[in-house]
One Martini backbone bead per residue (centre of mass of N, CA, C, O) as a GRO file, in nm:
protein
  130
    1MET     BB    1   1.262   0.149  -1.260
    2ILE     BB    2   1.221   0.211  -0.902
    3LYS     BB    3   1.030   0.401  -0.686
    4ILE     BB    4   1.112   0.466  -0.332
    5ALA     BB    5   0.911   0.536  -0.047
    6ASP     BB    6   0.944   0.649   0.279
    7PHE     BB    7   0.936   0.822   0.561
    8ASP     BB    8   1.232   1.009   0.462
    9SER     BB    9   1.271   0.873   0.169
   10THR     BB   10   1.418   0.851  -0.175
   11PHE     BB   11   1.442   0.587  -0.424
   12LEU     BB   12   1.641   0.401  -0.662
   13ALA     BB   13   1.585   0.104  -0.856
   14ALA     BB   14   1.777  -0.089  -1.102
   15ALA     BB   15   1.749  -0.358  -0.922
   16PRO     BB   16   1.653  -0.618  -0.725
   17HIS     BB   17   1.878  -0.573  -0.512
   18ASP     BB   18   1.811  -0.281  -0.443
   19LEU     BB   19   1.525  -0.332  -0.353
   20GLU     BB   20   1.600  -0.524  -0.111
   21VAL     BB   21   1.773  -0.313   0.043
   22ILE     BB   22   1.563  -0.096   0.091
   23LEU     BB   23   1.327  -0.284   0.218
   24GLN     BB   24   1.516  -0.318   0.497
   25ARG     BB   25   1.434  -0.069   0.606
   26ARG     BB   26   1.433   0.080   0.940
   27HIS     BB   27   1.236   0.201   1.215
   28GLY     BB   28   1.273   0.193   1.525
   29LYS     BB   29   1.071  -0.101   1.583
   30GLY     BB   30   1.070  -0.222   1.279
   31VAL     BB   31   0.958   0.009   1.080
   32ASN     BB   32   0.763   0.068   0.768
   33ALA     BB   33   0.684   0.262   0.464
   34PHE     BB   34   0.600   0.182   0.123
   35TRP     BB   35   0.640   0.327  -0.208
   36LEU     BB   36   0.575   0.186  -0.539
   37ASN     BB   37   0.702   0.303  -0.857
   38HIS     BB   38   0.742   0.368  -1.198
   39ASP     BB   39   0.936   0.605  -1.218
   40THR     BB   40   0.707   0.872  -1.312
   41GLU     BB   41   0.481   0.698  -1.245
   42GLU     BB   42   0.200   0.675  -1.035
   43TYR     BB   43   0.076   0.441  -1.204
   44PRO     BB   44   0.111   0.198  -1.052
   45LYS     BB   45   0.098   0.100  -0.693
   46ILE     BB   46   0.282   0.010  -0.390
   47SER     BB   47   0.207  -0.097  -0.061
   48ILE     BB   48   0.436  -0.131   0.226
   49LEU     BB   49   0.386  -0.262   0.543
   50VAL     BB   50   0.604  -0.263   0.835
   51ASN     BB   51   0.641  -0.525   1.108
   52ALA     BB   52   0.907  -0.655   1.108
   53GLU     BB   53   0.790  -0.968   0.963
   54LEU     BB   54   0.557  -0.794   0.875
   55ALA     BB   55   0.286  -0.747   0.621
   56ALA     BB   56   0.121  -0.501   0.406
   57VAL     BB   57  -0.051  -0.509   0.091
   58HIS     BB   58  -0.095  -0.273  -0.187
   59TYR     BB   59  -0.281  -0.238  -0.505
   60ILE     BB   60  -0.275   0.043  -0.734
   61PRO     BB   61  -0.367   0.091  -1.057
   62GLU     BB   62  -0.538   0.370  -1.008
   63GLU     BB   63  -0.695   0.644  -1.000
   64PHE     BB   64  -0.977   0.594  -0.787
   65GLN     BB   65  -0.874   0.309  -0.685
   66ALA     BB   66  -0.848   0.081  -0.441
   67GLY     BB   67  -0.797  -0.216  -0.526
   68PHE     BB   68  -0.560  -0.436  -0.343
   69ARG     BB   69  -0.531  -0.695  -0.094
   70SER     BB   70  -0.370  -0.890   0.092
   71CYS     BB   71  -0.354  -1.246   0.151
   72GLY     BB   72  -0.350  -1.410   0.483
   73LYS     BB   73  -0.210  -1.688   0.701
   74THR     BB   74  -0.049  -1.610   0.972
   75PRO     BB   75   0.108  -1.736   1.201
   76GLY     BB   76   0.003  -1.630   1.533
   77LEU     BB   77  -0.258  -1.488   1.429
   78GLU     BB   78  -0.550  -1.355   1.482
   79PRO     BB   79  -0.798  -1.398   1.268
   80ASN     BB   80  -0.995  -1.141   1.385
   81GLY     BB   81  -0.760  -0.952   1.392
   82THR     BB   82  -0.498  -0.708   1.435
   83THR     BB   83  -0.233  -0.501   1.293
   84ALA     BB   84   0.015  -0.281   1.348
   85PHE     BB   85   0.104   0.018   1.148
   86SER     BB   86   0.337   0.237   1.020
   87ILE     BB   87   0.324   0.564   0.828
   88SER     BB   88   0.518   0.693   1.039
   89GLY     BB   89   0.700   0.849   1.307
   90PHE     BB   90   0.399   0.849   1.428
   91SER     BB   91   0.197   0.669   1.641
   92GLY     BB   92  -0.074   0.831   1.566
   93ASP     BB   93  -0.058   0.694   1.255
   94ASP     BB   94  -0.147   0.433   1.302
   95VAL     BB   95  -0.245   0.114   1.164
   96GLU     BB   96  -0.502  -0.118   1.104
   97GLU     BB   97  -0.481  -0.458   1.010
   98PRO     BB   98  -0.610  -0.728   0.898
   99ASN     BB   99  -0.490  -1.045   0.935
  100GLU     BB  100  -0.598  -1.144   0.654
  101SER     BB  101  -0.353  -0.931   0.525
  102VAL     BB  102  -0.116  -1.069   0.655
  103VAL     BB  103   0.233  -1.099   0.578
  104PRO     BB  104   0.523  -1.188   0.521
  105PHE     BB  105   0.795  -1.020   0.421
  106SER     BB  106   0.890  -1.226   0.203
  107THR     BB  107   0.629  -1.180   0.037
  108ALA     BB  108   0.657  -0.876  -0.011
  109LEU     BB  109   0.925  -0.905  -0.168
  110ALA     BB  110   0.808  -1.072  -0.402
  111VAL     BB  111   0.609  -0.861  -0.500
  112ALA     BB  112   0.821  -0.640  -0.565
  113LYS     BB  113   0.984  -0.807  -0.775
  114GLU     BB  114   0.740  -0.839  -0.970
  115PHE     BB  115   0.682  -0.541  -1.002
  116PHE     BB  116   0.956  -0.469  -1.131
  117ALA     BB  117   0.892  -0.653  -1.395
  118SER     BB  118   0.580  -0.556  -1.347
  119LYS     BB  119   0.271  -0.365  -1.354
  120GLN     BB  120   0.124  -0.593  -1.266
  121LEU     BB  121  -0.052  -0.798  -1.077
  122PRO     BB  122   0.069  -0.993  -0.865
  123LYS     BB  123   0.085  -1.374  -0.854
  124CYS     BB  124   0.237  -1.470  -0.567
  125ILE     BB  125  -0.054  -1.388  -0.454
  126ASP     BB  126  -0.324  -1.314  -0.285
  127TRP     BB  127  -0.635  -1.124  -0.347
  128SER     BB  128  -0.830  -0.841  -0.240
  129GLU     BB  129  -1.093  -0.661  -0.343
  130LEU     BB  130  -1.192  -0.315  -0.261
   0.00000   0.00000   0.00000
């Protein structure tokens, strides 16, 4: 069972299909921010920031560790630029992620599904240690 929190709600996903349905939720202009963790355990956890069909993913193995950031070369993004992601319903809270860490949402979904099956760092993408 995976607990998923977004801008305004908390959900429990008992199966990969539930996870996929929940991660499709969007607010405002197609944005959302998700925190995923297993049952009542706080760590490890995954953060997925979503802006339309783009995502930035972070894996945090335990408290006080910076963890890992997704690596991506998403076509159409300026290699040395950044992409804005919302972390709340307020635009003033937006964060800029380096484009080198931005992946398609479909990739973030694959990460979430792998994390659903195992608490280990997902192997379906490349990571950069922070």
